[in-house]
N, C-alpha and C positions, 0 to 999 in steps of 0.2 A: 785603129781607134774609131770610136763613134764620133760623127760630126753632127753638131747641133747648131742650126742657124735661128737666131731669135730676132724678132722685131718687137721692141718694147717701147713704152712711153717713159720718157724721163721728165720728172718734175723740174730738175735742175736745168735741163736744156729747153724745157717747155715745148717738146716735140717728140715724135717717134724717132728712134734711132736703132741701129743694128749691132749685133755682136755675134761672132762665130766662136764656138767652143769645140775643143777636142776633148773627148771623154775617154778614160781608160777602158780598153777592150782588147785583151790579149787573145789573138787569133789562135784557135785550136785548143783553148783552155776553157773549161766550163765556168760559167758565172757562179761565183760563190759569195756568200755573205762576208762582209768585212767586219762583222760583229761590232758595228758602231764606229769603226775607225774612219775618220774623214780623210779626204785626199789633199795632198799639197797642191798649191795653185801657182801658176805662172801667168802673169798679165803680159801680153806680148803686143807691142804697139807698132803700127805702120808708119810710113813716112809721108811727107807732103805730096799730095796728089794721088795717094793710094787709098785703100779702104780696108775693112775688116777681113776681106778674103785674101789679101795679098800674100801673107806668109804661107797660107795653105796652098795657094795656086802656084806660087813661084819658087818654093823651096821644098825640100824633102822632110820637112818638120814632122809630119805624121809618121814617116818611116823611122826617123831617129827615135821617136818616143813610143814606138809600138809595143815595147815590152816594159813600160814603166807604169807607175800609178799616179801620174800627175795630170791635173786638169789644166788645160791651156785656155785662157780667155783672151780673145782678140776683138777689142771694141772698135767701132767706127769713130775715129777722132776727127773726121772731115779735115778741115784746115784750121782747126781751133788750137793747135799746138799744145793740147793737153793742159791748159791753164784756164783760170777764170779771167777772161780777157778784160782789158780796160773798158772796152765798149762793144764786147761780143759775148758769146755764150760762156756758160760756166762749166767748161770741160774739165777743169781741175777738180772741182767738187764732185762732178759726175764720176770721174775715174777713181778717185781715192775714197769716196764715201758712199755715194748712191749706188753705183754699180755693184760693189762687193756686197752691200746690204741686200739688194734685190736678188742677186744670184745665190747668195747664201741662204735665202728663203726657199729657193727652188732646187738647189743642188747640194751634194754632200761635201761642202768645202771645209777645209781646216780653218778654224778661226785663229790659229796660232801664228804669230809673227814669224817664228822660226821655220814655218812651212809656206811662207808667202814670198814670192819673188816677182820682179818686174824687169822687163827688157824691151828694147826697141831699136829701130834703125833710123838714122837721119833725124827727121822731126821726132820720131818715136824714141830715138836715143836721148834726145833732150828731155822729152816727156818722162822717160823712165828715171833718169838721174834726178830730175827736178822733183818728181813725186817722192822718191826715196829720201831725198834730203829735206823736203818739206814735211813729210809724214814718216819719220823714222820708226815710229811705234807700229807701223803697219807692215814694213818690208824688212826681211833679213838681209837681202842683197839686191843690187841692181846692176844692169849691164847696158851700156850705150855703145851701139855699133855705128861707126861713121857719124858720130853725134854732130848735129847742127847746133853748135854751141850757142850762137846767137842767130836766130832765124830772121830777125829784122835786119841783119847785116851779113847775109850770105854773099860771098864773093864769087860772082859768075864770070870769072876771067876767061881769057882765050883758052880753048881746049877743054873747058869744064864739061861741056855736053858730051864730048867724045870719051871722057873719063867717068861718065855716068851721072853727073850733076846737071840736070836739065830742068829748069823751071821756066815756064812761058814768060816772055818779056811783055807782060800786060800790066798796065797801071793798076788794075784791080788787085793784082797779087800784092804789090807793095802797099796799097791802101789797106788790104786785109791785115797785113802785119802791123801797120800803124794802129789799126783799131784793136788788135789783140794786145800789143805791148805798150801803146801810148808813145809819148815823145822819146825819140832816140836818146836825147841827152839825159833823161831821167832813168834809163834802163838799169844801170848798176846799183841804184839805190832802191830798186823795187824787189819784190819777192819773185820776179821772173828771172833774176840773175843767178846762175849756177854758182858764181864766185861768192856772192853774198851769202847764199844759203850754205855753201860748203864751209865758209869761215865761221858762220854762226854755229853750225853743227859740230865742227871740230872743237870749239871752245865750250860747248854746252855739256851738261851732265845728261845721263839717260842713254837710251839705245842709239847706236850708230850703225847704219847699214854698211856692209861691205860693198865696194864699188869696183866695177870692171869697165875699163874704157878700151875699146878695140877700134883700129882704123887700118885701112889699106895703105900700102906705101905709095900708090899712085892715085890716091883719093884727093880731089881738090880741097877737101876739108881737113887734110892732115895737118897743115900749119896751125889752125885754130885748136885742133885736138892736142897737139904737142904743147901749145901754150897753156891750155887748161890743165893738162897733166902736170906741167911744171908748177903751176899755181897750187894745185893740190899738194904736191910734194913739198913746196917751200912754205906755203901759208897755212896749210891744214894738217899739221902733224898728228892730230887726233883722229884722223880718218884712215881706215884700212882701204887703200886705193891701189889698183893695179892697172898699168897701161901697157898694151901690147900692139906692136905694128907688125903686120905680115903682108905678103904679096896680095895685091888686089886693088880694085877701083871702087867707085861708089855705085855698086850694082848688086844684083841678086846672086851672081856667081860668088862674090865675096861673102855676102850675108848668109847664103846657104851653107857655106863651109864654116863660118865663124859662129853661127848660132850654136853649133856643137860645142865650141869653146865656152860659150856662156852657160850652156846646160851643165857642162862639167864643173864650171866654177860654182854653180848653185848646188852641186851635189845631186843633180837629177839624172845624170848619166855617169856611168863608170868611166 
């Protein structure tokens, strides 16, 4: 596939930011006109402390998609959690509105909801599920791998680092989460809450994205993912939700394997 690295100015973020794209390019096959047919799009989000290059550098994503016609968009979300923070940048509006608009002006993207998907790991898993629940008119389906269900309350218990979940124990990290999400006691009543959004989406009319939740059996975030999956099952009967647990920890060995599960769930791989 062709790789495109962009440095662009975001009005919503009020700064330059980066995005990496994978563009369809079947090796050994001549370039031919698609006669106006646009490409399906997958937005693929990185985790906390990573960047827009992580999926490309640390997985076989390009190899998996080499014979497909999907465009993959990997934005730099920094540590903004892919939301419009309470006292930080507007990463939610950037991801769901500004970035698709800008890239749609430059690339041959499909504008159809049925051909637009979003996925991510850890912080990106949260961002993907939240974006799809908040903007169901934009995404046909979403997948969260090892989802950090509540980033302001990640349990870094004994052995977490050895199982892949390592966040520096710096006061600045916790302060950043407070600036993003606001007071902890208010969280579940805000649009940051996956539970609140899922309950609202389940009860509402209109489009509902299919949701896939994946987690490793040795991931420190498995308990909160099980709890969220149980909530979807019992409290959100109007949502099409799938939860799968397979061997793995909170690392790229697991995400490299399970991104294929997500791609097949989206119908982007056979």
